[in-house]
C-alpha positions in Angstrom: 6.6 184.4 42.8 3.7 185.7 40.8 3.1 184.9 37.1 3.9 188.5 36.1 7.2 188.3 38.0 8.1 185.1 36.2 7.1 186.5 32.8 9.1 189.6 33.5 12.2 187.6 34.5 11.9 185.5 31.3 11.6 188.7 29.2 14.7 190.1 30.9 16.7 186.9 30.3 15.5 186.7 26.7 16.5 190.4 26.1 19.9 189.8 27.7 20.7 186.6 25.7 21.5 188.2 22.4 24.3 190.5 23.6 25.7 187.7 25.7 25.8 185.4 22.6 27.6 188.2 20.7 30.1 188.5 23.5 30.9 184.8 23.1 31.2 185.2 19.3 33.6 188.1 19.8 35.6 186.0 22.3 36.0 183.3 19.7 37.1 185.8 17.1 39.5 187.4 19.5 41.1 184.1 20.2 41.7 183.3 16.5 42.9 186.8 15.6 45.1 187.0 18.6 46.8 183.7 17.5 47.2 185.1 14.0 48.6 188.3 15.5 51.2 186.4 17.5 52.1 184.3 14.4 52.6 187.4 12.3 54.9 189.0 14.9 56.9 185.8 15.2 57.3 185.6 11.4 58.5 189.2 11.3 61.1 188.4 14.0 62.3 185.3 12.0 62.6 187.3 8.8 64.5 190.0 10.6 66.9 187.5 12.1 67.4 185.9 8.7 68.0 189.3 7.1 70.8 190.0 9.7 72.6 186.7 9.0 75.8 187.2 7.0 75.2 184.3 4.7 71.7 185.5 3.5 71.9 186.0 -0.3 71.1 189.4 -1.8 68.0 188.0 -3.6 66.7 186.6 -0.3 67.4 189.9 1.4 65.3 191.7 -1.3 62.4 189.2 -0.7 62.6 189.9 3.0 62.7 193.7 2.5 59.6 193.4 0.3 57.7 191.2 2.8 58.4 193.1 6.0 56.2 196.1 5.2 53.4 193.8 4.3 53.8 191.8 7.5 53.8 195.0 9.4 50.5 196.1 7.8 49.0 192.7 8.6 50.2 193.0 12.2 48.6 196.5 12.5 45.3 195.3 10.9 45.0 192.4 13.3 45.8 194.8 16.2 43.1 197.1 15.1 40.7 194.2 14.6 41.4 193.0 18.1 40.8 196.6 19.4 37.4 196.7 17.6 36.4 193.3 18.9 37.3 194.3 22.5 35.3 197.5 22.0 32.4 195.3 20.8 32.7 193.2 23.9 32.5 196.3 26.1 29.5 197.6 24.1 27.6 194.3 24.3 28.4 194.1 28.1 27.1 197.7 28.5 24.0 196.7 26.5 23.3 193.8 28.9 23.8 196.1 31.9 21.5 198.7 30.3 18.8 196.0 29.7 19.0 194.9 33.3 19.0 198.5 34.6 16.1 199.5 32.4 14.1 196.4 33.5 14.6 197.4 37.1 13.7 200.9 36.3 17.1 202.2 37.4 17.7 203.6 33.9 15.4 204.7 31.1 15.7 204.9 27.4 15.5 201.8 25.2 17.1 203.9 22.4 20.4 204.0 24.4 20.2 200.2 24.7 19.7 200.0 20.9 22.5 202.4 20.2 24.9 200.4 22.4 23.9 197.2 20.7 24.1 198.7 17.2 27.6 200.2 18.0 28.8 196.7 19.1 27.6 195.2 15.8 29.4 198.0 13.8 32.6 197.3 15.7 32.3 193.6 14.8 31.7 194.5 11.2 34.8 196.8 11.1 36.9 194.0 12.7 35.7 191.6 10.0 36.5 194.1 7.2 40.0 194.5 8.6 40.5 190.8 8.7 39.5 190.5 5.0 42.1 193.1 4.1 44.6 191.2 6.2 43.9 187.9 4.4 44.4 189.7 1.0 47.7 191.0 2.2 48.8 187.6 3.3 48.4 186.4 -0.3 50.7 189.2 -1.4 53.4 188.2 1.1 53.0 184.6 0.0 53.5 185.6 -3.6 56.8 187.4 -2.6 57.9 184.4 -0.6 57.3 182.1 -3.6 59.1 184.2 -6.2 62.1 182.0 -6.5 60.1 178.7 -6.5 59.1 177.4 -9.9 55.4 177.3 -10.4 53.8 173.9 -10.2 51.5 174.9 -13.1 53.0 175.0 -16.6 53.2 178.5 -18.0 50.8 179.1 -20.9 52.3 179.3 -24.4 51.6 182.2 -26.6 49.6 180.2 -29.1 47.5 178.2 -26.6 43.7 178.5 -26.3 41.7 178.1 -23.1 
């Protein structure tokens, strides 16, 4: 193998590493979000079963009815985030293929490679935004769950100063 061939192969490998690393990052995010997605659906089933029990108090039923729509929104957000991450994986895989094909002169257009890569990054960004919203909603559902539990912090008095 000539020096030019070795340099060309090293350039190819270097160019393909970035999308491959991002595929691995997406896989790690998919694993975590999928676990959360499963936990949310399990929690919804548990709440639904509790609601159906005859001995569930009216106040608890109200809490459950207030929480279920929030859990459902969280469930959908994690589902959308998973879809965006799987889309990013496909785009990063296509980017890697495009790099290889362009290097072998079987395809042209570095702009299409860049567009694929940029689109994958946008999909990852969208997934992260959805996850931020989901975490905010999880705080709301936790507030509802804790309504009937006394606060561990003393309530401020009307004349107290901070």
